[in-house]
C-alpha positions in Angstrom: -61.8 -15.5 -71.4 -64.3 -14.9 -68.6 -64.3 -11.9 -66.4 -63.5 -14.0 -63.3 -60.5 -15.7 -64.9 -59.2 -12.3 -66.2 -59.2 -10.9 -62.6 -57.2 -13.9 -61.3 -54.5 -13.4 -64.0 -54.3 -9.7 -63.3 -53.8 -10.3 -59.6 -51.0 -12.8 -60.2 -49.2 -10.3 -62.5 -49.5 -7.5 -59.9 -47.9 -9.8 -57.2 -45.0 -10.7 -59.5 -44.4 -7.0 -60.3 -44.4 -6.2 -56.6 -41.7 -8.7 -55.8 -39.4 -7.3 -58.6 -37.8 -3.9 -58.7 -34.5 -2.3 -57.5 -34.2 0.9 -55.5 -34.9 1.1 -51.8 -37.7 3.3 -50.6 -37.0 4.8 -47.2 -40.2 4.3 -45.3 -40.7 3.5 -41.7 -41.9 -0.1 -41.2 -43.4 -2.6 -38.9 -47.1 -2.6 -39.2 -49.3 -1.5 -42.0 -52.8 -0.5 -40.9 -55.3 1.3 -43.1 -52.7 2.2 -45.7 -50.3 3.9 -43.2 -47.0 2.6 -41.8 -45.8 2.9 -38.3 -42.1 2.8 -37.1 -41.5 -0.1 -34.7 -38.2 0.2 -32.8 -36.4 -2.8 -31.3 -33.1 -3.0 -29.4 -32.1 -6.3 -31.1 -33.0 -8.0 -34.5 -34.6 -10.8 -32.6 -36.9 -8.5 -30.8 -38.1 -7.1 -34.1 -39.3 -10.6 -35.2 -38.7 -12.6 -38.4 -41.3 -10.7 -40.6 -43.1 -7.4 -40.4 -46.8 -7.8 -39.4 -49.7 -6.8 -41.6 -47.6 -6.8 -44.8 -49.5 -6.9 -48.1 -48.8 -9.2 -51.1 -46.2 -7.7 -53.4 -44.5 -5.6 -50.6 -40.8 -6.1 -49.6 -39.4 -5.0 -46.3 -35.8 -4.7 -45.1 -34.6 -5.0 -41.5 -32.6 -1.8 -41.0 -30.3 -0.7 -38.1 -30.8 3.0 -37.4 -27.6 4.3 -35.7 -27.7 6.3 -32.5 -27.9 10.1 -32.9 -25.6 12.5 -31.2 -25.2 16.2 -31.0 -22.5 18.5 -29.7 -23.5 21.0 -26.9 -21.6 23.6 -24.9 -22.2 23.8 -21.2 -21.0 26.1 -18.4 -19.7 24.0 -15.5 -18.5 25.0 -12.0 -14.8 24.5 -11.6 -14.3 26.1 -8.2 -16.9 26.8 -5.6 -16.9 30.2 -3.8 -15.0 30.4 -0.6 -12.3 32.4 1.1 -8.6 32.4 1.7 -6.8 33.5 4.8 -4.1 36.2 4.5 -1.8 35.7 7.5 0.2 38.5 9.1 3.2 36.9 10.7 3.9 37.3 14.4 6.3 40.0 15.7 9.1 39.0 18.0 11.7 40.9 20.0 15.1 39.9 21.4 15.6 39.9 25.2 18.4 38.7 27.5 17.8 36.3 30.3 19.9 34.5 32.9 19.1 30.8 32.7 20.2 27.9 34.8 22.6 25.7 32.8 23.4 23.1 35.5 21.5 22.1 38.6 23.4 22.1 41.9 24.5 18.7 43.1 27.5 16.7 44.1 30.0 14.3 42.6 31.6 11.3 44.1 35.4 11.1 44.2 36.5 7.5 44.6 39.7 6.7 46.4 41.0 3.3 45.2 41.9 0.5 47.7 45.5 0.2 48.9 47.3 -3.1 48.5 50.7 -4.5 49.5 52.7 -7.4 48.2 53.7 -10.1 50.7 55.5 -13.4 50.4 54.0 -16.6 51.7 55.2 -20.2 52.0 52.4 -22.5 50.9 52.2 -26.3 51.1 52.3 -27.9 47.6 52.3 -31.5 48.7 51.8 -32.9 52.2 54.2 -35.5 53.8 53.4 -39.0 52.6 54.8 -42.5 52.7 55.6 -44.7 49.7 57.1 -48.1 49.0 60.5 -48.2 47.4 62.8 -51.0 46.3 65.5 -52.0 48.7 68.9 -53.6 48.2 71.5 -55.3 50.3 69.6 -57.2 52.9 71.7 -57.4 56.1 69.3 -59.3 58.2 69.7 -63.1 57.8 66.6 -64.8 56.4 65.6 -68.3 55.9 65.5 -68.9 52.2 66.5 -67.0 49.1 65.6 -63.2 48.9 63.9 -62.4 45.7 62.4 -58.9 46.3 62.9 -56.2 49.0 60.4 -53.3 49.5 60.9 -50.5 52.0 58.1 -48.1 53.2 59.8 -44.7 53.4 58.5 -41.3 54.6 58.4 -38.6 51.9 58.6 -35.1 53.4 56.1 -32.3 52.5 56.8 -29.9 49.7 56.5 -26.1 49.9 56.9 -23.1 47.6 57.2 -19.4 48.2 54.6 -17.2 46.5 53.9 -13.5 46.3 50.4 -12.1 46.7 48.6 -8.8 47.1 46.7 -8.2 50.3 44.3 -5.4 51.1 45.7 -2.8 53.4 42.9 -0.2 53.0 39.6 -0.6 51.3 38.3 1.8 48.6 36.4 4.9 49.9 34.2 7.6 48.3 33.9 11.2 49.1 31.0 13.5 48.2 32.2 16.8 46.6 29.4 19.5 46.2 28.9 21.1 42.8 27.4 24.6 42.7 24.7 25.6 40.2 25.8 27.2 36.9 24.1 30.0 35.1 24.6 31.9 31.8 23.1 34.9 30.1 21.4 34.1 26.8 19.5 36.1 24.2 16.2 34.8 23.0 13.2 35.9 21.0 9.9 36.4 22.7 6.5 37.1 21.1 5.7 40.8 21.0 2.6 40.5 18.8 0.7 37.4 17.8 0.0 36.4 14.2 -3.2 37.7 12.6 -5.4 36.3 9.8 -7.8 38.1 7.5 -10.5 36.3 5.5 -10.6 37.3 1.8 -13.5 36.0 -0.3 -12.8 33.9 -3.4 -15.5 34.1 -6.2 -16.6 30.9 -7.9 -14.9 29.9 -11.2 -16.7 28.5 -14.2 -15.5 27.2 -17.6 -17.4 26.4 -20.8 -17.0 22.8 -22.0 -18.0 21.1 -25.2 -19.4 17.6 -25.0 -21.1 15.1 -27.3 -24.4 13.8 -26.0 -26.7 11.1 -27.3 -30.0 12.3 -28.7 -31.5 8.9 -29.5 -30.4 5.3 -29.1 -29.7 3.0 -32.1 -32.6 0.7 -33.0 -33.8 -1.9 -35.5 -36.9 -1.3 -37.7 -38.6 -2.5 -40.8 -38.4 -0.3 -43.9 -40.5 -0.9 -47.0 -38.2 -1.4 -50.1 -38.2 -2.5 -53.7 -36.0 -5.5 -54.3 -34.4 -6.8 -57.5 -35.8 -10.3 -57.3 -37.7 -12.8 -55.2 -36.5 -16.3 -54.6 -39.2 -18.9 -55.4 
């Protein structure tokens, strides 16, 4: 076998061995330049690309999601700002007596009702009229046979006696004066007004524990050894 042919066979064997294997090697991935690897971070798998750039024959790479990192920290936060409160001294009152007006002077009206009397009166119910009425027993001789007799008679008027109230004296009003009215009452009056004093209030703090993100999750290429390669 020539030297050139032997080198080709050795290279093929090395590639086959590189694509076989098992355990994963945790190495940052993306590009390989001058024998060193650099970590390339991507927010989504699509941003990372289908394959790592600058890979060498016989190398295997895995697309890996690196989870976000958090840490727990304590922090002193302001709960209440400084200020002041007012302490109030209540006002002081005293009781005094006073004559107060309860009712204003004026007048009232006294009404005297009207005076009526009852009288009787004859009123016309139906005036005198005339009307036709049937007649009988014709005395006056007539030529021919009497078949119907009608007489126009006078009907006298009709009256009836009624009672009614008639005004004798109309209603009247009289003004009666009303004097003012007073009474003595007790009441509280202000002897000393309320006072207020400002008292300072210091600020208040409390220590809280919170979880903060140190780094975001990202996708990256990691160089691995795989069990087999699909041909």
